Steps between C-alpha positions, in 0.01 A plus 500: 500500500840655442766329285807408702865446416601136529812440712825420317538119482859532627702726732600821318866408531455137394598568139817700579732202422317471166536852372207694656571729792265549798499868405340402165202360695483806728429702190336254261272322751495757778436808286398413136278202571356655815412819308303301240291339778435839664411667164271216398303520827452873454384455141243225562361638828124535467486329159370158392863387471567537870365155586603277209809284447816675392505292177150615419595868558784448247284337238209745541715815488735397214453707186259747669672841488279628777641223728865517387622595852308213653638257242861615539501479871297174528718321237820621668381370839430162338816496286729575791348236727541250217859616440604458870370139481701445180821555702678279754844487655715254312241456228561495129649193332282261312138400569395136522203273437193611301621863485833403345322276248258779403783753466691255273184435296425873457848640442708205378727510805549676833785701349271622222242602765766695692609672178145594408415620855822701528432658163145598603624652825789685337298642208194622695548869428476719811305351793321169501511125562616174338276198553480124455130423442266216431299606200224240436729211600810628322790671678606834358738783586341843487578853611272780607549876537452693825234330726346273232499129575383172339176482695347758265594285199336179637838345573612333825822654638755248622813715554588863478802733505455867584707709254400840635830677570427526873500117514874483433667838516639472856649155421592523131478871412405519130617141415160338438654194323711420815187524713314265263788250501519510884127443523509189277824358655436569872149616583219332303264316732420198275283348775266801472493470119418129524217572747353758261518251214338223707219737611 
């Protein structure tokens, strides 16, 4: 059973008014994400990992140097699908309900959360990801290098921002802080985050 690339949850030009060009998705979704799916299928073909859930491939290959290629491609397939769902046209702003209450409880205020998340995203050296996670009932901001994600640390991902340079170069060139601010102000899909928290 081959792994497949989930469709984008929006039209590739839907985020243009909010700072992300259709061309970004031609490359980021159409080339980078697609290549991870293709590479993963080649790497697991004929192995015991061919027929298990993507999350299990990630957990079973993490930390095993002989399966580094499998881990990197599997985690990047998962991370990107999760990232697309973290975005929506006209998103951003402030969450509501239980999610808002949990953010206030964990960080002191929504502004403090934004500050901590922005700092994690800005200070991830090189390629990687910034995350909001549920860690045993407590919300935390984390960052991971390269393909690594919170699943391998027993945490539940709620939100992510891709800070690999290819995620923002066509829209923001080397200005990662501007990309981060635009994400928080205009793109975060808080409905998706709330669903993850509820689940």
